[in-house]
C-alpha positions in Angstrom: -22.9 -10.5 -0.3 -21.0 -9.5 3.4 -18.5 -6.3 3.7 -16.6 -6.5 6.2 -14.6 -3.5 6.9 -11.1 -3.0 9.1 -8.1 -1.1 9.6 -5.3 -2.4 8.4 -1.8 -1.6 10.0 -3.0 -0.8 13.2 -3.7 -2.5 16.4 -7.0 0.8 16.6 -9.3 1.4 14.9 -9.6 4.9 15.1 -5.7 4.5 12.5 -4.2 2.4 9.7 -5.9 2.7 6.1 -9.2 1.3 6.3 -10.2 -1.4 3.8 -13.4 -3.1 2.6 -13.4 -6.2 2.6 -15.7 -8.3 0.6 -15.2 -12.1 1.2 -17.5 -14.7 -1.0 -17.6 -12.2 -4.8 -19.2 -15.5 -6.2 -21.7 -13.8 -9.0 -20.3 -10.2 -8.9 -19.2 -8.4 -11.9 -16.8 -5.6 -12.4 -20.4 -3.3 -12.5 -20.8 -4.6 -9.1 -17.5 -4.5 -7.6 -17.2 -1.0 -8.9 -20.4 0.2 -6.9 -19.6 -1.8 -3.9 -16.1 0.2 -3.7 -18.0 3.6 -4.5 -20.1 3.1 -1.4 -18.0 2.1 0.9 -15.7 5.0 -0.1 -12.8 4.0 1.7 -9.4 3.6 -0.6 -9.4 0.3 -1.7 -12.1 -2.8 -1.6 -10.9 -6.3 -2.1 -13.2 -8.5 -3.6 -12.5 -12.9 -2.5 -13.4 -14.8 -5.0 -13.1 -18.6 -2.7 -11.1 -21.6 -4.5 -10.1 -24.9 -2.2 -7.2 -25.1 -0.9 -6.6 -22.2 0.4 -6.4 -20.1 -2.7 -8.4 -17.6 -3.8 -8.9 -15.0 -6.9 -9.4 -11.5 -5.3 -9.6 -8.1 -7.3 -9.4 -4.9 -5.7 -11.5 -1.5 -6.4 -10.8 2.2 -5.2 -13.5 5.1 -5.6 -12.7 5.6 -8.9 -10.4 2.6 -10.3 -9.6 -1.1 -10.6 -6.1 -1.6 -8.9 -4.3 -4.9 -10.0 -2.7 -4.6 -6.1 -2.8 -3.6 -2.9 -1.1 -4.5 -0.1 -3.7 -2.9 2.6 -7.0 -4.4 1.8 -4.8 -7.5 1.4 -3.2 -8.0 5.7 -7.3 -6.7 6.1 -8.7 -9.6 4.0 -6.1 -12.0 5.4 -6.9 -11.3 8.8 -10.6 -10.8 8.5 -10.3 -14.9 6.7 -8.3 -15.5 9.9 -10.4 -14.5 12.5 -13.4 -16.8 10.4 -11.6 -19.8 9.7 -8.2 -20.0 11.9 -4.1 -18.6 10.3 -2.2 -20.6 7.7 -1.3 -20.6 4.5 -3.5 -18.4 2.3 -3.0 -18.0 -2.0 -4.1 -15.1 -3.7 -4.2 -14.7 -7.7 -4.0 -11.0 -8.3 -3.9 -9.5 -11.6 0.1 -8.8 -10.5 0.5 -12.4 -9.5 0.3 -14.8 -7.0 0.6 -13.9 -3.6 1.4 -15.9 -0.3 0.3 -14.9 2.7 0.9 -15.9 5.7 -0.9 -15.6 9.2 -0.4 -16.2 12.5 -0.7 -14.9 15.6 2.1 -12.0 17.9 2.5 -12.6 21.7 -0.3 -10.2 22.1 -2.6 -12.6 20.7 -3.3 -10.6 17.9 -3.7 -11.9 14.1 -1.0 -10.9 12.3 -0.4 -11.8 8.1 2.8 -11.6 6.3 2.5 -11.2 2.0 5.4 -11.6 0.1 5.1 -9.5 -3.4 5.8 -10.4 -6.4 9.7 -10.2 -7.7 9.6 -6.2 -7.8 11.3 -3.7 -10.0 13.3 -0.7 -10.1 14.1 1.5 -12.9 15.5 5.2 -13.8 13.2 7.5 -13.4 13.6 9.9 -16.5 14.4 13.5 -15.5 11.6 15.4 -16.9 9.7 12.8 -14.4 11.2 14.1 -11.9 10.7 18.0 -13.2 7.0 17.1 -12.9 6.6 15.7 -9.5 8.7 18.4 -8.3 6.2 21.7 -10.0 3.0 19.7 -9.0 4.0 18.4 -5.3 5.3 22.1 -5.1 8.3 20.6 -4.1 12.4 21.7 -5.1 14.9 20.0 -6.3 17.0 21.2 -3.5 15.1 19.8 -1.2 15.3 15.9 -2.1 17.9 14.0 -0.1 20.5 13.0 -2.9 21.8 10.4 -0.9 18.0 8.6 -2.0 18.1 8.9 -6.0 14.4 8.8 -7.4 13.5 5.7 -8.6 10.0 4.4 -10.2 9.2 0.9 -8.5 7.1 -1.8 -8.9 5.8 -4.9 -6.4 2.6 -5.3 -8.1 1.8 -1.8 -9.5 4.2 1.0 -9.8 5.1 3.9 -7.9 7.4 7.2 -8.4 9.9 7.0 -4.9 10.8 10.9 -4.1 12.4 11.5 -0.8 12.5 14.6 1.0 15.9 15.9 2.5 13.4 16.3 6.2 10.4 15.6 8.5 9.1 19.2 7.5 8.9 19.2 3.8 7.3 15.4 3.8 4.7 16.7 6.8 4.2 19.6 4.2 1.9 18.2 1.4 -0.7 20.1 -0.4 -1.2 19.4 -4.6 -3.9 20.0 -7.1 -6.0 16.4 -7.9 -6.8 17.0 -11.0 -3.2 17.9 -11.6 -1.7 14.8 -10.0 -3.7 12.2 -11.5 -3.0 13.0 -15.1 0.3 13.1 -15.0 -0.1 9.8 -12.4 -2.3 8.1 -15.4 0.1 9.6 -18.3 2.9 6.7 -16.8 0.6 4.0 -14.9 1.7 5.2 -11.3 -1.1 3.9 -9.0 0.5 5.7 -5.9 3.5 8.6 -5.1 5.4 7.0 -2.6 6.9 10.3 -0.9 9.9 9.2 1.8 11.4 10.5 4.8 14.7 8.8 6.2 14.5 9.0 10.3 17.4 6.3 10.9 19.4 3.4 8.8 16.0 0.9 8.8 13.1 3.3 9.6 11.2 5.4 7.2 8.4 8.3 7.0 6.3 7.8 4.1 2.5 9.9 2.7 1.0 7.9 -0.8 -0.9 10.5 -2.6 -3.6 8.6 -4.5 -5.4 11.1 -6.4 -6.1 7.6 -9.0 -8.1 6.6 -6.7 -10.0 8.9 -6.0 -8.5 10.2 -1.9 -6.2 12.8 -1.7 -3.7 10.0 0.0 -3.7 6.1 1.6 -2.4 6.2 5.9 -0.5 2.9 4.7 0.3 1.5 1.8 1.1 -1.9 1.0 1.6 -2.3 -1.8 4.4 1.0 -1.8 5.9 -0.6 0.6 6.9 -3.4 -1.1 8.2 -1.3 -4.1 10.2 0.8 -2.0 11.9 -2.4 0.0 13.0 -3.3 -3.7 14.3 -0.2 -4.4 16.2 -0.2 -1.2 17.9 -3.4 -2.1 18.3 -1.8 -5.8 20.1 1.1 -5.3 22.1 -0.5 -2.2 20.8 1.4 0.3 20.5 -0.3 3.1 22.8 -3.5 4.6 21.6 -7.3 3.6 19.0 -9.0 4.7 16.6 -5.7 5.5 13.9 -5.8 8.1 12.4 -2.4 7.7 10.2 -0.2 10.1 7.7 2.0 7.9 5.1 4.9 9.3 2.9 6.4 6.9 -0.5 8.1 8.4 0.5 10.1 11.1 0.3 13.5 9.5 -3.4 12.9 8.4 -4.2 11.4 11.9 -3.9 7.8 11.1 -0.6 6.5 12.0 0.3 3.0 10.6 3.5 0.8 10.7 4.9 -2.1 8.0 7.3 -4.2 8.1 8.7 -5.0 5.4 11.8 -7.6 5.5 13.8 -7.5 1.9 16.0 -10.5 1.7 18.6 -11.0 0.3 18.4 -12.4 -3.1 17.8 -9.6 -5.8 15.0 -11.7 -7.0 12.8 -12.3 -4.3 9.6 -10.9 -3.6 9.3 -8.5 -0.2 7.9 -9.4 2.3 5.1 -7.4 3.9 3.6 -7.8 7.7 1.3 -6.2 9.6 -1.9 -6.2 11.8 -5.5 -5.0 11.3 -8.4 -4.6 13.4 -12.0 -4.9 12.5 -14.3 -1.3 12.2 -17.3 -2.6 14.1 -18.9 1.8 13.7 -17.8 3.1 10.2 -14.9 5.4 9.6 -15.1 8.1 7.1 -13.2 7.4 4.0 -9.9 9.0 3.4 -10.5 12.8 2.8 -10.2 13.8 -1.4 -10.4 17.8 -1.1 
């Protein structure tokens, strides 16, 4: 077993979201994966059991729990695979469903990866859950963007979506990890997707991830896919849409996620990004 370390959604290993990648986890059991992910310390580590014709079984572990799907670790895995085996098509069998991934090269010769999520879903976020989230986060109802209603969105994992009315509110993130983790556990949420709209197709995002043992994710591909589905369901962007999500800036690890949202309401959301190998391991995301 060899653990590779890649930073996803960045061209600089000091940015993006670090992920562990085990390209051949054949023979590892749950305890082995959980222990390895805890030792790596990143928000997720992907464990791949290779199959035939580009098919792979992939599981994702944070330092604290297994999650059904992780976007940034998927991008990292696909880029790592392409560095060793060349670009092309992959089929990932995850606990959330089958995720097709295409790898290619951009104009600068860098490997890029595009995953297509499972069909997204968007559901109402009950008033009592909105109130509980606001209380734990220290936000006020009047600080929300009324043009972007609170919802809970899914594209492999569930994420409540709260939109801030201004950038300053998004920048001032502080919460009790234990209290928010308990609330998220009760409702089956993986991260909380906090967003601010800069322009019609550019958004800033922060994703608390206390259930995974980290204060915040610097890039969350699964939440970006769910958010793309949310934008489509709520008619918040003209379709088809190509949106940019900027994440990690407030924690010093800037990340850029591109989401392509097709018109078909049943179609998955395409998430595109780059990834670079981390030659010298970086510190895990803060747990404070």
